[in-house]
N, C-alpha and C positions, 0 to 999 in steps of 0.2 A: 785411598781419599782418606784425610783424617774426618776428627769426628767436626770439627769446626763448619770443612768446604760440605760432611755431609748432613749436617746440622742445612749452610743453605742451600743446600739443594735440594732439600726436604721443603725449603718453605715457598721455594718459586714456583717448584712445579705444584706442591696445594695450593697459591696465591691461581693456578694456571689454571688450576683445577675448580678453582672458582669464582675465577672472572669467566669460564667457560660455561660454566652452572647459571650463573647469573643470565648474561645472551640465550640459551635456552629458556632456560626459563621466563625469562621477561614477557609478559602478558601482553601482548598489542588489542588493540583496539576491535571487534569484530567487522567483520564489509555486512554490511545489512545483504541482504541477499532478493530477487526480484518475491514475489507470493502473489497466488494465486487463492480467491475468495469463488467459492461459487453463490447466485444468491439462491434461496429456496422459501424464501420468504417474502410475501409482498404489501409484509406492513411497514411503518416504517419504525420504528424501533430505534432507534442507536444501541450501540458495544454492550456490549458491559462490563467488560474490562479493555480498553482499548490502551492499543500500546501488549497487546500479547499476540502475536502472529495469531491471533482466530477469533474467524468470525463468527457471531454467537451471542444475542440479546437475552437479558436475563430465563426469557424464555427456550434458549437454546435453538433458533433460528438467529437464517441471515437473511441483513435485511443491507437492500442495496444500501441502505445510511449505514450499517456495520461493516455493510464492506468497505465501506467509501473512508473509515472515521478509520479503518483500519491499516490500511493503504496508507493516506497522508501520514499515519504517525511512523513506517517502516523504513517512513527515512526515501534519501530522492534512488526509489528503486524508481526499476518498466513492470509495475503490476498487474495484475489482469483482477476484472471480474466478467462472470460470466453471470450471463440472464439464465435462468434456465424457463422463462414464461415471458410474457410483455407487464410490461408492465403498467399496470396504472396511470391516466393520466394528473399532472401534476396539475395538479384546482383550486390552487390556495393559497396561492400566490404570495412573493418573497421567500423566495428558496432559493439559497443557492449548493450547487452539486458543484464544488470542484476538484479535484488535483493538486496535491499539496504542495511545490517546484518539484515536478517528474511526472514521466512519462506511467499513463491512468486508464489503461482502454476495458473502455467498456466492450461483452465480446458482447448482440444480442446474439438469441431463440434461434435469429437461419433462415424464417419462415418470412416467409410473403406475407405478410399482413397487414404488419402499419409503422411506425417508424416507431423507435429504442425509445427517446427522449417524445412525450403528446403535449404541448405544454398548451391548456386554454387559460389560462389566467395572464397577471399583470405584476410587471416587477420582479424577474428573477434573474438571474445570473448560474447561468452554466461557463465554466471553463477549465483547462486543461486537464481538458479529454480526449481521450481515441477511444471514435463509436465508430461497431463494423458492426456487419452481421447481423443488422437489419432490416427490416423489410421496408421498401423504396425508397425514408430518405430516415437514419441518425436523428433528428433534431426534426419536429414539425413544431413548430407555433403557431401562436393563431391570438395569443394575448398581446396590450403592447404593454411597451417597457423595457423589454426582453434584454437579456449583452448576455451574446454567444459565443464566446472563437476570444483568446487570449491566453493569459494563464493567472 
């Protein structure tokens, strides 16, 4: 093989190797994975660092609000929030509890006692959620002007 043919062959092989390396090392956008969060505190504090995938308030506990914030930041995945105890009644009004463009499941503690969400105030919106393993009802509403269901 002459020097010019050998050089041409070497260049073709090098370019093919470079192209293969680019294809192999091209970064792909990561796919969001479904997450699970366990509510271990009945407070209402927000998540300390929304979007990091960890349900933790500034006090290092996981509240329902912090869990929903993390789930909503996780993208279009089927996340699950597990309650370890019954939540306090929603009595302050004008509150929205919503899953954002996804399937967000709230898994109750499973003991037959009361509903997972017990609403006694007016003007609340509950939507975009699958609520299961609750005592009796998923949501019990006695306040006026509340909206439940939908996205």
